[in-house]
Backbone as CSV, one residue per row, in Angstrom:
resi,resn,N_x,N_y,N_z,CA_x,CA_y,CA_z,C_x,C_y,C_z
1,UNK,-142.421,118.673,-63.806,-142.358,117.380,-64.474,-142.496,117.584,-65.977
2,UNK,-141.560,117.034,-66.778,-141.629,117.148,-68.224,-142.801,116.337,-68.756
3,UNK,-143.476,116.837,-69.804,-144.616,116.102,-70.356,-144.178,114.818,-71.054
4,UNK,-145.110,113.878,-71.124,-144.828,112.567,-71.702,-145.419,112.410,-73.092
5,UNK,-144.906,111.389,-73.786,-145.566,110.811,-74.956,-146.104,109.470,-74.479
6,UNK,-147.403,109.372,-74.325,-148.029,108.185,-73.730,-148.458,107.230,-74.840
7,UNK,-147.944,106.001,-74.800,-148.334,104.984,-75.780,-149.407,104.101,-75.158
8,UNK,-150.586,104.103,-75.763,-151.697,103.275,-75.294,-151.844,102.098,-76.255
9,UNK,-151.728,100.890,-75.724,-151.726,99.705,-76.593,-152.210,98.492,-75.811
10,UNK,-152.703,97.503,-76.543,-153.022,96.211,-75.940,-151.752,95.374,-75.894
11,UNK,-151.560,94.651,-74.814,-150.360,93.816,-74.714,-150.339,92.726,-75.784
12,UNK,-151.497,92.438,-76.384,-151.537,91.479,-77.491,-150.949,92.081,-78.761
13,UNK,-150.775,93.397,-78.778,-150.131,94.081,-79.907,-148.727,94.551,-79.536
14,UNK,-148.121,93.898,-78.566,-146.812,94.302,-78.056,-145.750,94.341,-79.154
15,UNK,-145.870,93.477,-80.152,-144.850,93.435,-81.206,-144.776,94.764,-81.955
16,UNK,-145.930,95.399,-82.175,-145.928,96.694,-82.862,-145.388,97.794,-81.950
17,UNK,-145.697,97.712,-80.668,-145.127,98.681,-79.733,-143.609,98.561,-79.711
18,UNK,-143.110,97.326,-79.735,-141.661,97.113,-79.722,-140.999,97.657,-80.980
19,UNK,-141.732,97.715,-82.080,-141.189,98.304,-83.310,-141.258,99.831,-83.263
20,UNK,-142.307,100.368,-82.665,-142.515,101.821,-82.624,-141.540,102.525,-81.686
21,UNK,-141.322,101.966,-80.507,-140.544,102.654,-79.470,-139.135,103.032,-79.934
22,UNK,-138.364,102.136,-80.589,-137.026,102.553,-81.028,-137.053,103.738,-81.987
23,UNK,-138.082,103.819,-82.829,-138.176,104.953,-83.754,-138.381,106.255,-82.985
24,UNK,-139.194,106.204,-81.940,-139.411,107.396,-81.116,-138.152,107.758,-80.336
25,UNK,-137.530,106.755,-79.725,-136.366,107.018,-78.877,-135.119,107.359,-79.681
26,UNK,-135.158,107.145,-80.992,-134.026,107.551,-81.833,-133.935,109.070,-81.936
27,UNK,-135.033,109.759,-81.653,-135.045,111.230,-81.667,-134.619,111.715,-80.282
28,UNK,-133.437,112.299,-80.191,-132.868,112.655,-78.887,-133.773,113.585,-78.085
29,UNK,-134.474,114.493,-78.763,-135.290,115.490,-78.062,-136.457,114.874,-77.303
30,UNK,-136.887,113.679,-77.707,-138.044,113.061,-77.043,-137.702,111.706,-76.433
31,UNK,-136.438,111.328,-76.477,-136.025,109.984,-76.037,-136.486,109.669,-74.622
32,UNK,-136.338,110.626,-73.727,-136.672,110.381,-72.320,-138.133,110.678,-71.998
33,UNK,-138.903,111.035,-73.010,-140.309,111.393,-72.779,-141.265,110.246,-73.106
34,UNK,-140.758,109.203,-73.756,-141.628,108.107,-74.218,-142.052,107.262,-73.024
35,UNK,-143.363,107.106,-72.832,-143.890,106.388,-71.659,-144.811,105.260,-72.106
36,UNK,-144.543,104.062,-71.584,-145.489,102.945,-71.713,-145.355,102.111,-70.458
37,UNK,-146.384,101.365,-70.125,-146.464,100.776,-68.784,-145.309,99.845,-68.441
38,UNK,-144.885,99.006,-69.370,-143.845,98.034,-69.039,-142.464,98.670,-68.906
39,UNK,-142.333,99.923,-69.311,-141.045,100.610,-69.206,-140.861,101.242,-67.828
40,UNK,-141.953,101.744,-67.247,-141.833,102.532,-66.017,-142.501,101.909,-64.803
41,UNK,-143.230,100.814,-64.969,-143.878,100.175,-63.831,-143.128,98.902,-63.490
42,UNK,-142.641,98.821,-62.273,-141.819,97.697,-61.840,-142.657,96.722,-61.018
43,UNK,-142.086,95.554,-60.774,-142.737,94.549,-59.940,-143.030,95.150,-58.565
44,UNK,-144.247,94.974,-58.100,-144.642,95.503,-56.798,-145.295,96.865,-56.853
45,UNK,-145.162,97.575,-57.988,-145.807,98.880,-58.115,-147.308,98.704,-58.315
46,UNK,-148.080,99.679,-57.850,-149.514,99.698,-58.127,-149.694,100.373,-59.483
47,UNK,-150.089,99.576,-60.478,-150.025,100.064,-61.848,-151.050,101.164,-62.138
48,UNK,-152.237,101.110,-61.528,-153.276,102.087,-61.879,-152.861,103.520,-61.532
49,UNK,-152.409,103.813,-60.299,-151.980,105.191,-60.014,-150.829,105.651,-60.901
50,UNK,-149.899,104.730,-61.212,-148.761,105.110,-62.053,-149.231,105.489,-63.456
51,UNK,-150.164,104.704,-64.006,-150.668,104.994,-65.346,-151.456,106.297,-65.353
52,UNK,-152.294,106.508,-64.328,-153.080,107.737,-64.273,-152.185,108.966,-64.139
53,UNK,-151.110,108.843,-63.387,-150.179,109.964,-63.242,-149.505,110.250,-64.589
54,UNK,-149.095,109.198,-65.294,-148.453,109.385,-66.597,-149.419,110.015,-67.598
55,UNK,-150.676,109.592,-67.568,-151.680,110.184,-68.452,-151.810,111.681,-68.189
56,UNK,-151.898,112.041,-66.913,-152.090,113.447,-66.549,-150.905,114.309,-66.965
57,UNK,-149.729,113.712,-67.073,-148.518,114.467,-67.394,-148.159,114.370,-68.875
58,UNK,-149.083,113.853,-69.695,-148.793,113.638,-71.115,-149.263,114.800,-71.976
59,UNK,-148.469,115.103,-72.986,-148.812,116.124,-73.970,-149.187,115.492,-75.296
60,UNK,-148.711,114.267,-75.515,-148.982,113.522,-76.748,-149.441,112.123,-76.375
61,UNK,-150.473,111.645,-77.048,-150.917,110.268,-76.882,-150.862,109.553,-78.215
62,UNK,-150.291,108.362,-78.225,-150.253,107.544,-79.441,-151.058,106.281,-79.178
63,UNK,-152.078,106.044,-79.990,-152.939,104.878,-79.838,-152.579,103.835,-80.889
64,UNK,-152.345,102.608,-80.452,-152.171,101.482,-81.369,-153.520,100.775,-81.444
65,UNK,-154.317,101.151,-82.431,-155.717,100.729,-82.485,-155.866,99.387,-83.190
66,UNK,-156.546,98.480,-82.520,-156.845,97.155,-83.064,-158.082,96.637,-82.347
67,UNK,-158.549,95.464,-82.743,-159.666,94.848,-82.017,-159.265,94.559,-80.577
68,UNK,-158.017,94.151,-80.370,-157.537,93.901,-79.004,-157.582,95.189,-78.182
69,UNK,-157.152,96.289,-78.783,-157.148,97.593,-78.112,-158.563,97.994,-77.710
70,UNK,-159.508,97.844,-78.641,-160.875,98.309,-78.414,-161.676,97.394,-77.499
71,UNK,-161.164,96.200,-77.233,-161.861,95.285,-76.315,-161.123,95.137,-74.988
72,UNK,-160.050,95.897,-74.804,-159.338,95.879,-73.521,-160.157,96.638,-72.484
73,UNK,-160.511,95.975,-71.402,-161.331,96.607,-70.367,-160.612,97.812,-69.759
74,UNK,-159.322,97.664,-69.477,-158.600,98.765,-68.838,-158.473,99.958,-69.779
75,UNK,-158.143,99.696,-71.026,-157.985,100.792,-71.986,-159.298,101.543,-72.175
76,UNK,-160.389,100.808,-72.379,-161.665,101.462,-72.682,-162.286,102.135,-71.465
77,UNK,-161.912,101.706,-70.265,-162.473,102.320,-69.050,-161.618,103.468,-68.527
78,UNK,-160.308,103.392,-68.723,-159.418,104.354,-68.069,-158.562,105.167,-69.049
79,UNK,-157.814,104.505,-69.911,-156.880,105.245,-70.761,-157.584,106.024,-71.869
80,UNK,-158.411,105.327,-72.655,-158.999,105.961,-73.837,-159.922,107.131,-73.494
81,UNK,-160.846,106.995,-72.527,-161.695,108.157,-72.203,-160.883,109.381,-71.781
82,UNK,-159.838,109.158,-70.968,-159.013,110.280,-70.506,-158.319,110.950,-71.687
83,UNK,-157.708,110.163,-72.565,-156.991,110.723,-73.706,-157.935,111.462,-74.649
84,UNK,-159.116,110.900,-74.880,-160.073,111.555,-75.767,-160.571,112.868,-75.164
85,UNK,-160.832,112.874,-73.848,-161.256,114.117,-73.200,-160.186,115.194,-73.342
86,UNK,-158.941,114.816,-73.077,-157.856,115.792,-73.160,-157.677,116.301,-74.588
87,UNK,-157.823,115.409,-75.563,-157.692,115.823,-76.962,-158.821,116.765,-77.360
88,UNK,-160.044,116.468,-76.919,-161.184,117.327,-77.238,-161.031,118.708,-76.608
89,UNK,-160.361,118.778,-75.464,-160.162,120.062,-74.775,-158.964,120.830,-75.328
90,UNK,-158.197,120.204,-76.215,-157.008,120.848,-76.749,-155.802,120.756,-75.846
91,UNK,-155.883,119.910,-74.802,-154.780,119.779,-73.845,-153.774,118.720,-74.257
92,UNK,-154.076,117.966,-75.309,-153.210,116.854,-75.707,-153.394,116.608,-77.193
93,UNK,-152.312,116.235,-77.869,-152.373,115.864,-79.282,-152.431,114.344,-79.385
94,UNK,-153.342,113.868,-80.215,-153.580,112.435,-80.328,-153.132,111.937,-81.691
95,UNK,-152.271,110.919,-81.690,-151.841,110.268,-82.916,-152.338,108.835,-82.940
96,UNK,-152.789,108.377,-84.092,-153.357,107.034,-84.194,-152.556,106.206,-85.183
97,UNK,-152.164,105.035,-84.735,-151.581,104.015,-85.605,-152.572,102.858,-85.648
98,UNK,-153.124,102.599,-86.815,-154.077,101.500,-86.956,-153.286,100.201,-87.124
99,UNK,-153.369,99.342,-86.120,-152.576,98.110,-86.125,-153.227,97.009,-86.936
100,UNK,-154.549,96.943,-86.925,-155.266,95.910,-87.677,-156.626,96.452,-88.083
101,UNK,-157.265,95.770,-89.003,-158.568,96.209,-89.499,-159.651,95.952,-88.454
102,UNK,-160.478,96.963,-88.206,-161.618,96.814,-87.298,-162.857,97.356,-88.001
103,UNK,-164.018,96.993,-87.501,-165.267,97.504,-88.061,-165.323,99.022,-87.905
104,UNK,-165.861,99.704,-88.910,-165.957,101.167,-88.831,-166.736,101.608,-87.598
105,UNK,-167.805,100.860,-87.282,-168.631,101.232,-86.129,-167.865,101.119,-84.821
106,UNK,-166.807,100.279,-84.801,-166.033,100.094,-83.567,-165.197,101.316,-83.231
107,UNK,-164.990,102.199,-84.210,-164.161,103.386,-83.989,-164.940,104.536,-83.359
108,UNK,-166.251,104.369,-83.180,-167.078,105.381,-82.517,-167.089,105.091,-81.020
109,UNK,-166.467,105.969,-80.236,-166.249,105.728,-78.809,-167.106,106.682,-77.976
110,UNK,-168.018,106.152,-77.140,-168.766,107.032,-76.233,-167.870,107.488,-75.089
111,UNK,-167.913,108.763,-74.763,-167.070,109.296,-73.692,-167.779,110.482,-73.049
112,UNK,-167.563,110.658,-71.746,-168.152,111.798,-71.033,-167.126,112.915,-70.960
113,UNK,-167.494,114.084,-71.469,-166.610,115.243,-71.472,-167.315,116.380,-70.755
114,UNK,-166.707,116.860,-69.676,-167.291,117.939,-68.874,-168.717,117.616,-68.454
115,UNK,-168.937,116.369,-68.058,-170.238,115.965,-67.546,-171.273,115.670,-68.608
116,UNK,-170.890,115.711,-69.880,-171.840,115.458,-70.961,-171.376,114.274,-71.802
117,UNK,-172.304,113.399,-72.147,-171.973,112.220,-72.954,-171.821,112.631,-74.416
118,UNK,-170.735,112.161,-75.025,-170.488,112.424,-76.445,-169.949,111.165,-77.087
119,UNK,-170.020,111.120,-78.405,-169.401,110.034,-79.151,-168.272,110.619,-79.986
120,UNK,-167.068,110.135,-79.751,-165.898,110.579,-80.508,-165.521,109.461,-81.472
121,UNK,-165.457,109.779,-82.746,-165.138,108.776,-83.757,-163.657,108.866,-84.102
122,UNK,-162.933,107.795,-83.823,-161.495,107.794,-84.115,-161.225,107.933,-85.605
123,UNK,-162.209,107.567,-86.426,-162.030,107.696,-87.873,-161.962,109.162,-88.292
124,UNK,-162.467,110.069,-87.446,-162.426,111.498,-87.765,-161.062,112.114,-87.487
125,UNK,-160.207,111.395,-86.767,-158.847,111.865,-86.501,-157.916,111.313,-87.572
126,UNK,-157.206,112.193,-88.244,-156.282,111.745,-89.287,-155.133,110.999,-88.626
127,UNK,-155.023,109.711,-88.918,-153.993,108.894,-88.307,-152.688,108.932,-89.081
128,UNK,-151.656,108.365,-88.489,-150.377,108.238,-89.195,-150.565,107.334,-90.404
129,UNK,-151.415,106.335,-90.248,-151.881,105.523,-91.373,-153.397,105.462,-91.299
130,UNK,-154.029,105.017,-92.373,-155.484,104.954,-92.396,-156.003,103.616,-91.903
131,UNK,-157.296,103.554,-91.527,-157.883,102.285,-91.089,-157.817,101.202,-92.155
132,UNK,-157.760,101.626,-93.429,-157.699,100.649,-94.526,-156.260,100.268,-94.882
133,UNK,-155.284,100.806,-94.152,-153.872,100.465,-94.379,-153.215,100.121,-93.046
134,UNK,-153.710,99.087,-92.365,-153.203,98.764,-91.027,-151.791,98.189,-91.061
135,UNK,-151.157,98.204,-89.903,-149.782,97.714,-89.794,-149.652,96.252,-90.184
136,UNK,-150.676,95.446,-89.875,-150.546,94.009,-90.147,-150.618,93.668,-91.628
137,UNK,-150.860,94.662,-92.485,-150.838,94.442,-93.932,-149.558,94.975,-94.569
138,UNK,-148.700,95.572,-93.755,-147.497,96.208,-94.288,-146.277,95.315,-94.142
139,UNK,-145.300,95.562,-95.001,-144.010,94.892,-94.866,-143.232,95.558,-93.739
140,UNK,-142.206,94.905,-93.198,-141.394,95.542,-92.153,-140.832,96.897,-92.581
141,UNK,-140.401,96.999,-93.836,-139.863,98.269,-94.313,-140.907,99.367,-94.338
142,UNK,-142.124,99.017,-94.754,-143.207,100.001,-94.777,-143.566,100.454,-93.360
143,UNK,-143.563,99.514,-92.429,-143.864,99.882,-91.043,-142.779,100.793,-90.477
144,UNK,-141.515,100.500,-90.778,-140.428,101.350,-90.282,-140.574,102.787,-90.782
145,UNK,-140.953,102.939,-92.058,-141.155,104.283,-92.607,-142.294,104.991,-91.879
146,UNK,-143.327,104.234,-91.537,-144.469,104.805,-90.823,-144.081,105.217,-89.406
147,UNK,-143.288,104.379,-88.740,-142.849,104.709,-87.379,-141.975,105.961,-87.381
148,UNK,-141.139,106.107,-88.401,-140.301,107.308,-88.500,-141.169,108.554,-88.661
149,UNK,-142.236,108.426,-89.453,-143.156,109.549,-89.622,-143.851,109.878,-88.295
150,UNK,-144.229,108.837,-87.559,-144.866,109.048,-86.251,-143.904,109.754,-85.294
151,UNK,-142.628,109.384,-85.339,-141.632,110.005,-84.461,-141.444,111.483,-84.805
152,UNK,-141.393,111.800,-86.102,-141.270,113.207,-86.507,-142.484,114.008,-86.041
153,UNK,-143.658,113.409,-86.191,-144.887,114.089,-85.754,-144.863,114.327,-84.243
154,UNK,-144.501,113.305,-83.476,-144.480,113.431,-82.014,-143.483,114.499,-81.575
155,UNK,-142.325,114.541,-82.216,-141.315,115.544,-81.861,-141.834,116.953,-82.118
156,UNK,-142.560,117.131,-83.220,-143.128,118.454,-83.512,-144.159,118.855,-82.459
157,UNK,-144.982,117.905,-82.048,-146.028,118.218,-81.065,-145.428,118.582,-79.711
158,UNK,-144.327,117.942,-79.351,-143.725,118.194,-78.042,-143.077,119.570,-77.962
159,UNK,-142.739,120.143,-79.110,-142.109,121.466,-79.115,-143.078,122.559,-79.538
160,UNK,-144.302,122.175,-79.921,-145.279,123.162,-80.380,-145.861,123.921,-79.201
161,UNK,-146.234,125.199,-79.396,-146.894,125.954,-78.318,-148.273,125.380,-78.051
162,UNK,-148.850,125.646,-76.877,-150.182,125.134,-76.559,-151.217,125.595,-77.572
163,UNK,-152.208,124.745,-77.832,-153.283,125.088,-78.750,-154.109,126.231,-78.176
164,UNK,-154.552,127.177,-79.042,-155.416,128.247,-78.531,-156.758,127.682,-78.112
165,UNK,-157.469,128.362,-77.207,-158.776,127.873,-76.781,-159.721,127.744,-77.960
166,UNK,-160.585,126.738,-77.931,-161.561,126.536,-78.989,-162.573,127.670,-78.953
167,UNK,-162.795,128.363,-80.110,-163.751,129.474,-80.095,-165.163,128.971,-79.880
168,UNK,-166.037,129.804,-79.295,-167.411,129.371,-79.077,-168.128,129.145,-80.392
169,UNK,-169.052,128.193,-80.414,-169.816,127.877,-81.616,-170.884,128.941,-81.815
170,UNK,-170.955,129.498,-83.038,-171.937,130.530,-83.331,-173.339,129.962,-83.167
171,UNK,-174.196,130.723,-82.530,-175.569,130.266,-82.356,-175.819,129.632,-81.017
172,UNK,-174.752,129.338,-80.267,-174.908,128.750,-78.940,-174.523,129.776,-77.885
173,UNK,-175.286,129.826,-76.836,-174.993,130.772,-75.758,-173.715,130.375,-75.059
174,UNK,-172.844,131.336,-74.824,-171.597,131.053,-74.127,-171.866,130.996,-72.632
175,UNK,-171.397,129.946,-71.999,-171.661,129.741,-70.585,-170.544,130.349,-69.760
176,UNK,-170.898,131.198,-68.819,-169.923,131.820,-67.936,-169.866,131.048,-66.638
177,UNK,-168.657,130.723,-66.204,-168.484,129.966,-64.973,-167.762,130.829,-63.960
178,UNK,-168.312,130.936,-62.779,-167.660,131.657,-61.689,-166.691,130.707,-61.011
179,UNK,-165.402,131.044,-61.046,-164.398,130.145,-60.491,-164.494,130.070,-58.982
180,UNK,-164.624,131.189,-58.317,-164.711,131.179,-56.859,-166.080,130.683,-56.442
181,UNK,-166.094,129.587,-55.691,-167.366,129.001,-55.292,-168.096,129.925,-54.338
182,UNK,-169.411,129.937,-54.450,-170.237,130.731,-53.556,-171.421,129.877,-53.153
183,UNK,-171.494,129.388,-51.934,-170.678,129.764,-50.787,-169.277,129.167,-50.807
184,UNK,-168.387,129.748,-50.001,-167.022,129.249,-49.895,-167.016,127.850,-49.295
185,UNK,-166.231,126.915,-49.877,-166.181,125.562,-49.316,-165.736,125.587,-47.862
186,UNK,-166.374,124.784,-47.003,-165.942,124.701,-45.610,-164.588,124.018,-45.515
187,UNK,-164.022,124.001,-44.319,-162.712,123.377,-44.133,-162.760,121.884,-44.421
188,UNK,-163.935,121.282,-44.317,-164.111,119.867,-44.628,-165.454,119.698,-45.318
189,UNK,-165.459,119.095,-46.513,-166.716,118.921,-47.237,-167.565,117.841,-46.576
190,UNK,-168.877,118.038,-46.487,-169.754,116.987,-45.972,-169.631,115.716,-46.805
191,UNK,-169.822,114.571,-46.161,-169.665,113.286,-46.832,-170.443,113.158,-48.129
192,UNK,-171.752,113.475,-48.153,-172.515,113.348,-49.400,-171.970,114.226,-50.525
193,UNK,-171.466,115.413,-50.168,-170.886,116.302,-51.180,-169.619,115.675,-51.754
194,UNK,-168.773,115.125,-50.879,-167.551,114.458,-51.337,-167.877,113.320,-52.291
195,UNK,-168.838,112.486,-51.917,-169.176,111.310,-52.725,-169.645,111.729,-54.111
196,UNK,-170.579,112.678,-54.165,-171.112,113.118,-55.458,-170.030,113.757,-56.316
197,UNK,-169.227,114.625,-55.702,-168.169,115.312,-56.443,-167.151,114.319,-56.993
198,UNK,-166.732,113.364,-56.167,-165.703,112.411,-56.588,-166.220,111.459,-57.657
199,UNK,-167.489,111.098,-57.587,-168.056,110.251,-58.633,-168.018,110.954,-59.976
200,UNK,-168.305,112.243,-59.978,-168.307,113.006,-61.227,-166.891,113.333,-61.707
201,UNK,-165.961,113.486,-60.781,-164.580,113.802,-61.167,-163.948,112.656,-61.932
202,UNK,-164.201,111.417,-61.489,-163.684,110.243,-62.186,-162.175,110.256,-62.332
203,UNK,-161.691,109.895,-63.536,-160.253,109.783,-63.773,-159.545,111.134,-63.839
204,UNK,-160.317,112.226,-63.839,-159.684,113.547,-63.818,-159.023,113.854,-62.482
205,UNK,-159.123,112.916,-61.521,-158.407,113.126,-60.250,-156.915,113.318,-60.510
206,UNK,-156.391,112.617,-61.531,-154.955,112.713,-61.810,-154.581,114.131,-62.233
207,UNK,-155.424,114.761,-63.067,-155.185,116.154,-63.447,-155.244,117.076,-62.239
208,UNK,-156.205,116.815,-61.348,-156.363,117.661,-60.165,-155.149,117.541,-59.245
209,UNK,-154.618,116.322,-59.113,-153.434,116.119,-58.277,-152.235,116.872,-58.843
210,UNK,-152.095,116.856,-60.166,-150.998,117.590,-60.800,-151.205,119.095,-60.622
211,UNK,-152.447,119.558,-60.764,-152.728,120.992,-60.616,-152.308,121.485,-59.235
212,UNK,-152.617,120.710,-58.209,-152.281,121.119,-56.843,-150.842,120.769,-56.469
213,UNK,-150.094,120.231,-57.437,-148.679,119.920,-57.215,-148.492,118.981,-56.025
214,UNK,-149.350,117.966,-55.938,-149.211,116.969,-54.877,-148.001,116.099,-55.195
215,UNK,-147.068,115.935,-54.274,-145.834,115.194,-54.557,-146.112,113.764,-55.027
216,UNK,-145.272,113.233,-55.935,-145.470,111.872,-56.445,-145.565,110.822,-55.345
217,UNK,-144.741,110.947,-54.297,-144.792,109.958,-53.212,-146.163,109.945,-52.546
218,UNK,-146.745,111.118,-52.363,-148.073,111.186,-51.749,-149.111,110.593,-52.699
219,UNK,-148.982,110.874,-53.995,-149.947,110.336,-54.959,-149.891,108.817,-55.001
220,UNK,-148.684,108.278,-54.854,-148.548,106.816,-54.876,-149.233,106.166,-53.678
221,UNK,-149.441,106.934,-52.621,-150.079,106.379,-51.427,-151.603,106.425,-51.509
222,UNK,-152.135,107.056,-52.551,-153.588,107.147,-52.682,-154.196,105.754,-52.814
223,UNK,-155.315,105.538,-52.147,-156.009,104.248,-52.229,-156.728,104.145,-53.570
224,UNK,-156.554,103.034,-54.298,-157.242,102.869,-55.585,-158.748,103.043,-55.429
225,UNK,-159.316,103.872,-56.285,-160.744,104.136,-56.229,-161.121,105.258,-55.278
226,UNK,-160.161,105.713,-54.453,-160.437,106.791,-53.492,-159.465,107.964,-53.685
227,UNK,-158.917,108.080,-54.886,-157.919,109.115,-55.133,-158.492,110.519,-54.914
228,UNK,-159.716,110.744,-55.365,-160.343,112.061,-55.179,-160.478,112.389,-53.697
229,UNK,-160.928,111.423,-52.910,-161.072,111.649,-51.466,-159.718,111.958,-50.826
230,UNK,-158.660,111.283,-51.306,-157.328,111.528,-50.749,-156.819,112.924,-51.114
231,UNK,-157.211,113.417,-52.291,-156.858,114.795,-52.657,-157.542,115.780,-51.713
232,UNK,-158.803,115.513,-51.393,-159.531,116.387,-50.466,-158.891,116.370,-49.081
233,UNK,-158.411,115.195,-48.662,-157.708,115.101,-47.376,-156.445,115.954,-47.418
234,UNK,-155.723,115.874,-48.537,-154.487,116.647,-48.701,-154.777,118.145,-48.592
235,UNK,-155.856,118.601,-49.232,-156.232,120.013,-49.153,-156.634,120.396,-47.733
236,UNK,-157.390,119.511,-47.076,-157.839,119.798,-45.711,-156.651,119.923,-44.766
237,UNK,-155.652,119.039,-44.913,-154.476,119.075,-44.043,-153.748,120.414,-44.138
238,UNK,-153.832,121.047,-45.292,-153.117,122.311,-45.513,-154.038,123.526,-45.418
239,UNK,-155.276,123.281,-44.981,-156.257,124.354,-44.856,-156.424,125.086,-46.189
240,UNK,-156.490,124.300,-47.280,-156.592,124.874,-48.619,-157.862,124.420,-49.343
241,UNK,-158.876,124.016,-48.596,-160.096,123.546,-49.236,-160.738,124.633,-50.097
242,UNK,-160.463,125.915,-49.751,-161.049,126.998,-50.537,-160.450,127.080,-51.942
243,UNK,-159.366,126.331,-52.198,-158.759,126.311,-53.532,-159.414,125.284,-54.454
244,UNK,-160.336,124.485,-53.913,-160.936,123.423,-54.719,-161.633,123.950,-55.976
245,UNK,-162.475,125.002,-55.881,-163.096,125.512,-57.114,-162.066,125.969,-58.142
246,UNK,-161.011,126.621,-57.659,-159.930,127.063,-58.556,-159.313,125.868,-59.283
247,UNK,-159.065,124.778,-58.537,-158.467,123.593,-59.143,-159.374,122.941,-60.160
248,UNK,-160.663,122.847,-59.848,-161.614,122.236,-60.782,-161.705,123.045,-62.071
249,UNK,-161.716,124.368,-61.938,-161.719,125.214,-63.130,-160.400,125.090,-63.883
250,UNK,-159.300,124.944,-63.131,-157.979,124.849,-63.747,-157.775,123.599,-64.566
251,UNK,-158.525,122.522,-64.282,-158.424,121.293,-65.086,-159.569,121.215,-66.090
252,UNK,-160.193,122.365,-66.332,-161.246,122.472,-67.346,-162.466,121.628,-66.998
253,UNK,-162.880,121.680,-65.728,-164.122,121.023,-65.313,-165.079,122.055,-64.712
254,UNK,-165.531,123.022,-65.524,-166.462,124.026,-65.005,-167.771,123.410,-64.534
255,UNK,-168.111,122.249,-65.105,-169.343,121.586,-64.662,-169.265,121.213,-63.183
256,UNK,-168.048,120.875,-62.724,-167.893,120.497,-61.319,-167.866,121.715,-60.398
257,UNK,-167.408,122.856,-60.914,-167.494,124.087,-60.120,-168.963,124.404,-59.852
258,UNK,-169.764,124.296,-60.907,-171.199,124.561,-60.754,-171.844,123.540,-59.819
259,UNK,-171.442,122.271,-59.981,-171.997,121.227,-59.120,-171.647,121.488,-57.657
260,UNK,-170.388,121.861,-57.401,-169.957,122.129,-56.029,-170.759,123.278,-55.426
261,UNK,-170.935,124.350,-56.197,-171.736,125.475,-55.712,-173.154,125.028,-55.359
262,UNK,-173.719,124.221,-56.247,-175.094,123.763,-56.041,-175.209,122.894,-54.792
263,UNK,-174.267,121.946,-54.646,-174.317,121.039,-53.501,-174.141,121.790,-52.185
264,UNK,-173.203,122.742,-52.174,-172.958,123.486,-50.935,-174.129,124.401,-50.574
265,UNK,-174.783,124.942,-51.595,-175.933,125.812,-51.310,-177.103,125.028,-50.731
266,UNK,-177.121,123.705,-50.992,-178.200,122.863,-50.482,-177.851,122.216,-49.149
267,UNK,-176.597,122.432,-48.705,-176.156,121.817,-47.452,-176.532,122.707,-46.272
268,UNK,-177.212,122.155,-45.268,-177.602,122.967,-44.100,-176.381,123.525,-43.384
């Protein structure tokens, strides 16, 4: 599956999205990569699995930041935490278009990364425009020039090689994670282990599904809120439960590899 350019926006800012998309799609190399919910989700589709799948397959995220964006329940619970986690891990490039003026404090976003709570400040990310030069203060011509710059940036990111791993911080002990779980996961995880693991996995289920190459049709059948459990069922059906630690490490969740080892060692 080719990677996406995922546009995260509030539907109340749809007018700016409608201005941005033609600038992106004018670049032939990325024309078919631009993803936003109203373009690919049809009547009758379950929107949450479709959005989570698109997020997991994205290499670039573009945020249209406004008060509407920051107060959207769906964006702040599902889209933004996932995009920020991926950006912090170096798995995704994040571009910001400030649509309207917001309080500086509103740009500080709490997010859990690898099981640890952190605050990511959007003001620390250099945007296509600055928070003090939002789209709603610009003329149409100025906005068009900005969208063209965003399109050039997105095209460069889509053709750039993957970012190198972040070097360890001097003065901090480097944590070694054993990928192969010990003890080996049984053919079926006990219920309490499944519940704890899936609660901690959260929206990263979409990354795990992509890692295991679960077909899109099967992913669409996942029950909302039980996607992690459905992935475990998929592994069990193929007698591949022993690949679970490998998959968790492969999506950069070493905390869950350790958790799985701990839970299994405590299971009678």
